[in-house]
C-alpha positions in Angstrom: -12.6 -36.3 30.5 -9.3 -38.3 29.6 -7.0 -37.9 26.5 -6.5 -41.5 25.3 -6.0 -40.5 21.4 -4.1 -38.6 19.2 -4.2 -37.6 15.3 -0.4 -37.3 14.2 0.7 -35.8 10.9 4.4 -35.2 10.0 6.5 -35.1 6.8 6.6 -38.6 6.4 3.7 -40.5 7.6 4.7 -43.4 6.1 8.1 -43.9 8.0 6.0 -43.0 11.0 3.7 -45.8 10.3 6.3 -48.3 9.8 8.1 -47.0 13.1 5.2 -47.3 15.4 4.2 -51.0 13.5 8.3 -52.1 14.5 7.9 -51.0 18.1 4.6 -52.6 18.5 6.2 -55.9 17.0 9.2 -55.4 19.5 6.7 -55.1 22.6 8.3 -51.3 23.1 4.8 -49.6 22.2 1.5 -50.6 23.0 -1.8 -49.5 21.7 -5.6 -50.1 21.4 -5.9 -48.6 17.7 -3.9 -47.5 15.2 -6.1 -46.1 12.4 -4.2 -45.2 9.2 -6.6 -42.6 7.7 -7.4 -41.8 4.2 -4.6 -44.3 2.9 -3.3 -44.4 -0.7 -0.9 -46.5 -2.4 2.0 -45.2 -4.6 3.0 -46.4 -8.1 5.1 -49.3 -6.3 2.1 -50.1 -4.0 3.2 -49.0 -0.9 1.0 -47.5 1.4 0.7 -43.6 2.6 -1.6 -42.3 5.3 -2.9 -38.9 5.3 -2.5 -38.9 9.2 -2.4 -41.6 11.8 -5.0 -42.1 14.5 -3.5 -43.9 17.7 -5.3 -44.6 21.0 -4.2 -46.1 24.2 -6.7 -47.2 27.0 -6.2 -48.2 30.8 -9.8 -49.3 31.3 -9.0 -52.9 29.5 -6.4 -54.5 27.6 -5.3 -52.8 24.6 -6.2 -54.6 21.3 -3.2 -53.6 19.3 -5.9 -53.2 16.1 -4.6 -51.8 13.0 -7.4 -50.3 10.6 -6.5 -49.0 7.1 -9.2 -46.5 6.2 
């Protein structure tokens, strides 16, 4: 059994989501999937996930896939 994924929840999931995506664009963070769970939009149209699922694998190339649910 290998731990290759985690569900993360914090006080400001939106800020965490933005940080993860920024670090990925800067090539400082690699992930296979980033799933933004139970997303909702505020009145300004900004996306807010209820929690974030992130996975990484050593078995193949990480896809860098972002999924909104």
